[in-house]
N, C-alpha and C positions, 0 to 999 in steps of 0.2 A: 504494500500500500504506500509506504513512504517513497519508494522509487517512482511509483506512478504519479504521486502528487508532485514530486520534484520536476517531472517532465513539463509541468505548467501548461498542459494542453487546454484549449478552450472547450467548455461544455455548453456554450450558448447555442441554442437551437439543436441540441443533441439529446438523445434518450440516454439517461444515466441508468444503468442496470447494476444492481448489487445482488450477488448470489451469496446467501448466508446459510451455512450448514451448522446444525447443532445436534447434539445427541443427549440422551438422558441416561444417566447411570443410576440404577436403583440398588441401593444397599439394603438387602433384606433384613427384616426384623422378625422376631417370633410372632408379632401381631399380624403379620402379613399372610400367615398360613391359616386356613386354606384359601382365603379370598384376599387378593391384593387390593388395597385401597386405591383410589384414584390418585395419580401423580400429575401435578400441574407443571407446565413449562410455558414461558412466555418470551416475547421478543418485542422491543420497542426501539424505534428510531427517534432520537432526540438530538436535534442540532445544537451545537455549542458555538457561540460567537456569531450566530446568524445576523443578529442585530447588534448595533454598538451600544444600545441601551434598551430598557423595557419599553416596547411600543405602547403599552397600556398607560404610561405616564401622561400621554396627551389626551386621554379620555376625560371629559368633564365629569365631575362627581354627580351622582344621581340625587334628585331631590324628590323623595317619596312623600306624598301627602300624608301617609300614615306613619311616618317616622317620628319618634319621640323627640328628635332633635329639632323638628320644624313645627310641632303642634301649636306652640304659643307664638309663633312668628319670630322667635329669637332662637339663635343657636345655643342650645343648652347642653350639648354633649360633652364638650371639653373646654 
């Protein structure tokens, strides 16, 4: 992967394909016999450094009519 990234090839207008292989190794326990319980495995792709800061910082705060902070017309939360 490191060598591929160092090549600095453009990915604009290209299909990026990632093949990810994973295996599950089950270490048996006495509780697993005669019926093995369900074993879970998962995978997530989570970019790091995609934005230079949190894009949610530009979202204006919500002003709920039912909020205790706004009921008396004054901000009383903090």
